[in-house]
C-alpha angles and dihedrals in degrees: 000000000000091000091050091047092051091050092050092049091049091053092048090050092051090050091051091052091051093050090049094060112116117261117256109277135215111273119258115284107207119217119243123252124234131018123315115256117256109263142145108234129181127169139168136195118202119192117219134178095270106004148034118238109210127187132172141172125199123185118194115229096156098109092241140055118291128197118221111207092216107130104086111186117252125190136198122233087264093055099255115141115245136200102240120158089193093062108116142158116251121197137161128253136182124298097023094301122143124200117217106194153167101208147101127277130199118250104260114255106231138131091211097071136034133193126208092216141358120275114245136223122196120235145200125222113232111196121213110284093014130114135223119201136177140173121192143146131244119200122241137259093053119233125199115259122179128163091239096045135246099291123054094172106294099075134279115328112223133198117252115281114246103024105217103178143005134214130189119220133186122202118221130182131180109257090228091063092064125083113255094250091054092047089053097047097035089215103126121198123237095237138127088252087066098042090050089070098030120106121192123222112196142190122237110274116265125207118242 
């Protein structure tokens, strides 16, 4: 009986170790290099019963063209791409915060997954002195959305629970930092080469 008991205790101990492993985390989000471009940026997030209403306005004062990464791909159930201004990325942050964003992400660095090509985000050119504005809704409850999916090899990544606050961020890059073909197509790859020149402009956080 003592041998059986020892085996049971060992198995319980192993199970406890497995359950104590940290939950899969958001992939690293590298910081940009260089100074942020000169802009005026205002944004608000209004919390409704079943949706967030988000609005922003960015005015370019940088002296050159900027590219706002504000056309997040949306798809129908059949896989067709849709024009949907409310399509956003939704990722977790520290302290129960969730970031709702139109921006670029770096391709996750992992040896457990591989991608045949970089995911893309559409963009809008904002000439010097010109504004870009949007207002759209995002349904509640929030669900995680990342260009490289919810699992990068360590299991599904979840949003914080509970979500305590939300912030909206817009990614902006100087047009000159993009290769000519990307500037022409305005389909920008989710790569570290993009995030190195991307600066995020964010709303104040709002409690949920």
